[in-house]
C-alpha positions in Angstrom: -23.0 0.2 14.7 -22.9 3.0 12.1 -19.9 3.0 9.8 -18.7 6.2 11.5 -18.8 4.1 14.9 -16.8 1.2 13.1 -13.8 3.0 11.7 -13.6 4.9 15.2 -13.7 1.3 16.5 -10.8 -0.1 13.7 -9.0 2.7 14.2 -8.3 2.6 18.3 -7.8 -0.8 17.6 -5.2 -0.4 15.3 -3.1 2.0 16.8 -3.4 -0.1 20.3 -1.8 -2.6 17.7 1.1 -0.9 17.4 1.4 0.5 20.7 1.4 -3.6 21.9 3.9 -4.4 19.3 6.4 -1.6 19.5 6.3 -2.5 23.3 6.7 -6.0 22.5 10.0 -5.1 20.7 11.9 -4.2 23.9 14.4 -6.2 25.5 13.4 -5.8 29.3 9.9 -7.2 29.2 9.6 -9.6 31.7 7.5 -13.1 31.0 4.6 -12.6 32.8 4.0 -8.9 30.8 5.4 -10.0 28.0 2.7 -12.9 27.8 -0.4 -10.4 29.1 0.9 -8.3 25.8 0.9 -11.3 23.8 -2.7 -12.3 25.2 -3.9 -8.8 24.3 -2.5 -8.5 20.6 -4.4 -11.8 19.6 -7.1 -10.5 21.2 -6.8 -6.9 18.8 -6.4 -9.4 16.2 -9.5 -11.1 16.6 -11.5 -8.2 17.3 -10.3 -6.5 13.8 -11.1 -9.5 11.9 -14.7 -9.2 13.3 -15.0 -6.0 11.8 -17.2 -6.5 8.2 -14.9 -5.8 5.2 -16.5 -3.1 3.3 -18.2 -1.4 6.6 -14.9 1.4 7.3 -13.6 3.2 4.9 -16.3 1.8 2.0 -15.4 5.0 -0.6 -11.9 4.0 0.1 -11.9 0.5 -0.8 -13.7 1.9 -4.4 -10.6 1.7 -6.4 -6.7 0.8 -6.6 -5.2 2.6 -3.2 -2.0 3.8 -1.6 -1.6 4.6 1.8 0.0 8.0 2.5 3.7 6.8 3.6 4.1 5.0 -0.2 6.5 7.1 -2.1 6.9 8.5 -5.6 10.0 10.1 -7.6 9.3 13.5 -8.9 11.0 15.5 -11.7 14.0 16.3 -9.7 14.8 12.8 -9.4 13.4 13.0 -5.2 11.8 10.4 -3.6 8.6 12.1 -2.1 5.3 10.6 0.3 2.6 9.9 -1.9 0.7 12.4 0.5 2.9 16.0 -0.5 1.5 14.9 -3.9 -0.6 17.6 -5.9 -2.0 17.9 -9.2 0.3 19.0 -11.6 2.8 17.2 -10.2 5.2 15.6 -12.5 6.1 12.1 -11.5 7.9 8.7 -13.1 6.2 6.5 -15.1 6.3 3.5 -17.2 5.3 3.6 -21.0 6.7 1.8 -23.7 9.9 0.2 -21.2 10.9 3.5 -20.6 11.1 5.8 -17.2 9.1 8.9 -18.1 8.1 11.8 -16.3 4.1 12.6 -17.0 1.8 15.2 -14.6 -0.7 13.5 -12.1 -4.3 15.0 -13.7 -6.7 14.3 -10.8 -6.7 12.0 -7.4 -10.0 9.5 -7.6 -9.1 9.3 -3.6 -7.8 12.0 -1.3 -8.2 10.9 2.2 -5.4 11.7 4.9 -7.1 10.7 7.6 -8.8 7.2 6.9 -7.4 4.2 7.9 -7.3 1.5 5.6 -6.0 -2.3 5.1 -3.8 -3.4 2.6 -1.6 -5.4 1.0 2.1 -5.3 1.7 3.7 -7.0 -0.9 7.7 -7.9 -0.2 9.9 -8.5 -3.4 12.9 -11.1 -3.3 15.3 -7.1 -4.0 13.7 -6.0 -0.9 11.1 -3.1 -2.6 8.1 -3.1 -1.0 4.4 -1.7 -1.9 1.3 -1.5 0.3 -1.6 -1.5 -1.7 -5.9 -2.4 -1.4 -6.2 -5.3 -2.9 -8.6 -4.3 -5.9 -5.1 -2.1 -6.9 -3.7 -3.2 -10.6 -0.1 -4.1 -10.5 1.6 -4.9 -13.8 3.1 -8.9 -13.4 5.0 -10.4 -16.6 2.3 -13.4 -17.9 3.9 -15.1 -20.8 6.5 -12.7 -21.4 4.0 -9.5 -21.4 3.3 -7.4 -19.1 -0.2 -7.8 -17.6 -2.2 -5.6 -15.6 -4.2 -7.9 -12.5 -5.6 -7.2 -9.2 -3.4 -7.3 -6.2 -5.7 -10.0 -5.2 -4.0 -12.4 -7.1 -0.7 -11.2 -6.8 1.0 -14.6 -5.8 5.1 -15.0 -4.3 7.0 -16.1 -7.2 5.6 -13.4 -9.5 7.8 -11.3 -11.3 6.6 -7.3 -11.2 8.0 -4.4 -13.2 10.4 -1.7 -11.2 12.5 1.0 -11.3 16.4 -0.6 -11.6 19.5 2.3 -11.5 19.1 3.3 -15.2 16.2 1.5 -16.8 13.6 -1.0 -16.1 13.9 -3.8 -14.7 12.2 -7.0 -13.1 11.4 -8.0 -9.7 10.2 -11.5 -7.9 7.5 -11.2 -5.2 8.8 -13.0 -2.0 5.7 -12.5 0.4 2.5 -10.9 1.1 1.0 -10.2 4.1 -1.8 -7.2 5.5 -1.1 -4.1 7.1 -3.2 -1.5 8.4 -1.9 2.3 7.1 -3.7 6.0 7.5 -4.3 7.5 4.5 -5.7 6.8 1.1 -4.5 8.2 -2.3 -5.1 7.2 -5.6 -3.7 10.1 -8.0 -4.2 9.5 -12.3 -1.6 9.9 -14.8 -2.1 10.8 -18.3 -1.3 7.1 -19.5 -2.9 5.7 -16.4 0.4 4.4 -14.8 3.1 5.2 -12.2 6.3 4.2 -10.4 5.2 3.9 -6.5 7.6 2.4 -3.9 9.3 2.0 -7.3 7.4 -0.8 -8.5 5.1 -0.2 -11.9 1.0 0.2 -11.1 -1.5 0.8 -13.1 -4.1 4.2 -12.2 -7.1 4.5 -14.2 -10.6 6.7 -13.3 
């Protein structure tokens, strides 16, 4: 199957999975219906696993990216979805341990309609970020901020996050895989950005 066909197949399966998961949340389901839905959900998960990694949205995985639902803070201090970000927007970044504002100078990727696999990283303080596995995150190693691929992040690792008035640390609680719509990779002058209140490296 061509890549475009695989992409359409994956989109359909992801949508079906979301629909089934929503139905399973209903409290009035009878036992047979619930069992049937759970069986189909297992089948859908298996079909998604059978789609070769990199065969869908190959351009999207060629760099660290965020889904359209990811949030950033603009110059007015307002939380906005990354899908509303534009070149020239001033966004919060961390430079030398301080939160500052910098303009977005370009996007490596800006694909609102692409479905993409993301790592969902949840922290002890309740921060949730969704990023591609090759995205670079700042993790504390031997007391220093070190950028490593998201695929190498483990539970217990220390991240740098936006606090009420300054930069704080936060520990990774869990990591899972999700599928989300939109692929965005903004770049700032310093090569850093705060997304979902977590410190990221974003380079050309």
